[in-house]
C-alpha positions in Angstrom: 105.5 -99.2 145.2 102.8 -100.4 142.9 102.0 -104.1 143.0 101.2 -105.9 139.7 98.3 -108.5 139.6 99.6 -111.9 139.9 98.5 -112.8 136.4 100.6 -110.0 135.1 103.6 -111.0 137.0 103.5 -114.5 135.8 103.1 -113.5 132.2 106.1 -111.2 132.5 108.1 -114.0 134.2 107.3 -116.3 131.2 108.1 -113.7 128.8 111.5 -113.0 130.5 112.4 -116.6 130.4 111.4 -116.9 126.9 113.7 -114.0 126.1 116.5 -115.5 127.9 116.0 -118.8 126.1 116.0 -117.2 122.7 119.3 -115.4 123.5 120.9 -118.6 124.7 119.8 -120.4 121.6 120.9 -117.3 119.3 124.3 -117.4 121.2 124.6 -121.1 120.5 123.8 -120.9 117.2 126.3 -118.0 116.6 128.8 -120.0 118.2 128.2 -123.2 115.8 128.0 -120.9 112.9 131.7 -119.4 114.0 132.9 -122.8 114.5 131.6 -123.9 111.0 133.2 -120.7 109.6 136.4 -121.6 111.4 136.5 -125.1 110.1 135.9 -124.0 106.6 138.6 -121.2 106.9 140.9 -124.0 108.2 140.5 -126.1 105.4 141.5 -123.0 103.3 145.1 -123.3 104.9 147.6 -122.8 102.0 147.9 -125.9 99.9 151.6 -127.5 100.0 151.9 -127.1 96.2 151.2 -123.3 96.4 153.9 -122.7 98.9 157.2 -121.0 97.6 160.7 -123.0 98.2 161.6 -122.7 102.0 162.7 -124.4 105.1 160.8 -127.5 106.5 161.0 -128.0 110.3 159.8 -130.7 112.8 159.8 -133.4 110.2 158.5 -136.6 112.3 157.4 -140.1 111.6 153.8 -140.9 112.7 151.3 -143.8 111.8 147.8 -142.3 111.9 144.7 -142.9 110.1 143.3 -139.4 108.5 140.3 -138.4 107.0 139.7 -135.4 104.8 136.2 -134.3 103.7 135.1 -136.1 100.5 138.3 -138.5 100.5 138.9 -142.0 101.7 140.7 -142.6 104.9 144.5 -142.5 104.2 147.6 -143.3 106.3 149.6 -140.3 107.7 153.3 -141.3 107.7 155.0 -138.0 108.3 154.2 -134.5 109.7 156.3 -131.3 109.3 156.0 -127.5 109.2 156.5 -125.2 106.5 155.5 -121.7 106.0 154.2 -121.6 109.6 151.7 -124.2 108.7 151.7 -127.8 109.8 151.4 -130.5 106.9 150.8 -134.1 106.8 152.2 -136.6 104.3 149.5 -139.1 103.4 149.6 -142.5 101.6 146.7 -144.1 100.0 147.2 -147.8 101.3 145.6 -149.2 98.0 147.0 -146.9 95.1 150.2 -146.0 96.9 149.9 -142.6 95.8 151.3 -140.0 98.2 149.9 -136.5 99.0 150.5 -133.6 101.3 147.6 -132.0 103.0 147.3 -129.2 105.8 146.9 -130.7 109.0 144.0 -128.3 109.6 141.8 -130.2 107.0 142.4 -133.5 108.4 140.8 -135.5 111.4 143.4 -138.1 112.4 143.8 -140.6 114.9 146.6 -143.3 116.1 146.2 -146.3 113.8 146.7 -150.0 114.5 149.0 -151.7 112.1 147.0 -154.9 112.2 143.9 -153.2 110.8 145.8 -152.3 107.7 147.8 -155.7 107.3 145.8 -156.5 104.2 146.0 -153.4 102.2 148.2 -153.1 99.1 150.8 -151.0 101.0 151.3 -153.7 103.5 151.3 -156.6 101.2 153.9 -154.7 99.1 156.1 -154.1 102.0 156.0 -157.9 103.0 156.9 -159.0 99.5 159.8 -156.5 99.1 161.3 -157.4 102.3 161.3 -161.1 102.2 164.3 -162.7 103.7 167.1 -163.4 101.4 170.7 -165.0 101.5 172.4 -162.1 99.9 173.2 -158.5 101.1 173.0 -157.3 97.6 170.0 -156.3 95.3 167.7 -155.9 97.9 164.1 -155.0 97.4 161.6 -155.8 94.7 163.1 -156.7 91.5 160.3 -157.6 89.0 156.7 -157.2 88.7 154.8 -159.5 91.0 152.3 -160.3 88.5 152.4 -160.5 84.4 152.3 -156.9 83.0 152.8 -155.6 79.4 155.6 -153.2 80.1 158.8 -152.2 81.9 159.6 -150.3 85.1 162.3 -147.6 84.5 164.4 -146.2 87.3 167.2 -143.7 87.0 169.7 -143.4 89.8 171.2 -140.0 90.8 173.8 -140.9 93.3 176.4 -138.1 94.5 178.7 -137.2 91.5 181.6 -134.8 90.9 180.4 -134.7 87.3 179.0 -131.2 86.6 176.1 -132.2 84.5 173.8 -135.1 84.2 172.5 -137.6 81.4 169.6 -135.4 80.2 169.4 -137.4 77.0 167.5 -140.2 79.1 164.7 -137.9 79.8 164.7 -136.2 76.4 164.2 -139.6 74.9 161.3 -140.3 77.3 159.7 -137.0 76.4 160.0 -137.9 72.8 157.7 -140.9 73.5 154.8 -138.7 74.7 153.2 -138.1 71.2 152.9 -142.1 71.1 152.0 -142.8 74.6 150.1 -139.4 75.8 151.8 -136.8 78.2 154.0 -137.9 80.8 156.0 -141.1 80.6 156.5 -142.8 83.9 159.8 -142.9 85.3 161.3 -143.5 88.8 164.0 -141.2 89.9 166.0 -142.4 92.9 167.7 -139.2 94.0 170.1 -138.7 96.8 170.4 -135.3 98.7 174.1 -134.6 97.8 173.4 -135.0 94.1 170.6 -132.5 94.5 173.0 -130.0 96.5 175.5 -130.3 93.8 173.0 -130.0 90.9 170.4 -127.8 91.7 169.6 -126.5 88.2 169.4 -129.9 86.9 167.3 -131.0 89.7 164.9 -128.0 89.3 164.8 -128.8 85.5 163.4 -132.3 86.4 161.0 -130.8 88.8 159.7 -128.4 86.1 159.3 -131.4 83.7 157.1 -133.1 86.2 154.9 -129.9 86.7 154.3 -129.6 83.1 153.4 -133.2 82.9 156.4 -133.9 80.4 157.2 -136.7 82.6 155.5 -138.5 85.6 158.1 -138.8 87.9 158.0 -141.1 91.1 160.7 -139.7 93.6 162.5 -142.6 95.2 164.4 -142.2 98.3 168.2 -142.8 97.7 169.2 -141.3 101.1 170.8 -137.9 101.9 174.6 -138.7 101.3 174.5 -142.1 99.9 177.3 -143.5 102.1 180.0 -145.5 100.2 183.8 -146.3 100.9 185.6 -148.2 98.2 187.9 -149.6 100.7 185.3 -151.5 102.6 183.7 -154.6 101.9 180.0 -155.0 101.2 179.0 -156.2 104.4 180.5 -153.1 106.1 179.8 -150.6 103.2 177.0 -148.1 102.1 174.1 -148.0 104.9 176.0 -150.8 106.7 179.0 -148.6 107.4 179.7 -148.2 111.1 178.5 -144.9 112.5 175.9 -144.1 109.6 172.8 -142.6 110.9 170.1 -144.0 108.8 167.3 -142.0 110.1 168.9 -138.9 109.1 169.7 -140.4 105.8 166.1 -141.2 105.1 164.5 -138.2 106.7 167.3 -135.7 105.3 166.2 -136.5 101.9 162.6 -136.2 102.5 163.2 -132.9 104.0 165.2 -131.8 101.0 162.4 -132.8 98.6 159.7 -131.1 100.7 161.8 -127.8 100.9 161.5 -128.0 97.0 157.8 -128.7 96.9 158.4 -132.3 96.0 156.2 -134.9 97.3 158.2 -138.1 98.3 156.8 -141.5 97.4 156.6 -144.6 99.4 159.7 -146.1 97.5 163.2 -146.5 98.7 166.4 -147.5 97.0 169.2 -148.7 99.3 172.7 -147.2 98.1 174.5 -150.1 96.3 171.1 -152.0 96.4 172.7 -153.3 99.6 171.1 -154.2 103.0 170.7 -156.8 105.8 167.8 -158.0 107.7 168.1 -155.1 110.4 167.9 -152.4 107.7 165.0 -154.1 105.9 163.1 -154.1 109.2 163.9 -150.7 109.9 162.8 -149.5 106.5 159.4 -151.1 107.2 159.1 -149.0 110.3 159.3 -145.8 107.8 156.7 -147.4 105.7 159.1 -147.4 102.7 159.2 -150.1 99.8 162.7 -151.1 98.8 163.2 -151.3 95.0 165.9 -153.6 93.6 166.5 -154.4 90.0 166.8 -157.4 87.6 167.9 -155.3 84.6 170.9 -153.3 85.5 171.9 -152.2 82.0 175.6 -151.5 82.9 175.9 -155.1 84.2 174.7 -156.6 80.8 171.3 -157.5 82.3 168.5 -157.9 79.6 165.0 -156.5 80.4 162.2 -158.8 80.1 158.4 -157.8 80.4 158.1 -156.8 84.1 161.7 -155.9 84.7 162.8 -153.1 86.9 165.3 -151.4 84.7 168.1 -149.6 86.4 170.5 -147.0 85.0 172.4 -144.1 86.4 171.8 -140.6 85.2 174.7 -138.9 86.8 177.2 -139.2 84.0 179.0 -141.9 86.0 177.9 -144.9 84.1 177.8 -143.9 80.5 177.8 -147.5 79.3 174.2 -148.0 80.9 172.8 -145.1 79.3 174.3 -145.9 75.7 172.8 -149.2 76.1 169.4 -148.0 77.4 169.1 -145.5 74.3 170.1 -148.4 72.0 167.4 -150.6 73.7 164.9 -147.8 73.5 165.5 -147.1 69.8 165.1 -150.9 69.2 161.9 -151.0 71.1 160.5 -147.7 70.1 157.1 -148.9 69.2 154.4 -150.2 71.7 157.0 -152.7 73.1 158.7 -150.2 75.2 155.8 -149.4 77.3 156.9 -147.9 80.5 154.5 -148.3 83.6 154.5 -146.6 86.9 156.5 -148.1 89.7 153.4 -148.7 92.0 152.2 -151.3 89.2 155.0 -153.7 90.3 152.6 -154.9 92.8 
């Protein structure tokens, strides 16, 4: 066997180590490149709005701070799965706007409520759930500051009527040339109404997609419990045996299955609740909305009022009063605002 000179052996050893080092570095760079490519691919997960209608599973409450590239930190309030992907329901704690983002596009961590207590969201929750003596008309009823406009809300409780009061929304769309596209309206929708009025619900969703209306979808529970034989204190969500968690999440699940993003707003059935229900609602990070201008009760809207009418054909007097009021205030006086501007 030929023995190499010591200088040559040392040179070959150094060369060997250099080659190994280059290979290791190249391997690490390839791994990092692959990881970057995977992250990029992950953030190309199907956007929620691209998904067809379909089942939603594993809908759960969470409270996390989430970051998405190029976006401010937002609060995650729900997670769910749809189309074999996990999605996160996010709330901007200042604008109160809600969005759905694929979980793969987010970095989330458990949040401490105390760190978010001074945000607009938590100030709104505190104002809307202040202790009151009555069980009725629970929630924020009027703007908490002066505003030059009104907040229109339309309730769609379960109804045996086949249609709905489409003329309300036609009248709002007719205002578009004066106000620009999409007049704001809060639609407090119940799950049983959606089930029985699929075509009408889909028509409303389409108006929103085409920006003919700017709808804020207010949770009005899945079944809207009510028994005419029971007193107020034991009725609606206060009725014995009602599963409030299911009533809230069941409606959210139904909206998500139709591609609709739930808002942070909630309307109690009958506007009735006790302190326990208000506390529970805060745990869902939902803001209760009442009214100081329920038109069918002959309450007159003032600037800053939250107007309430029913659009399920069960309250024609309220609809007639609204259309007359709208005709009378058709100029800039009838300025409708987004419900989040209440705060």
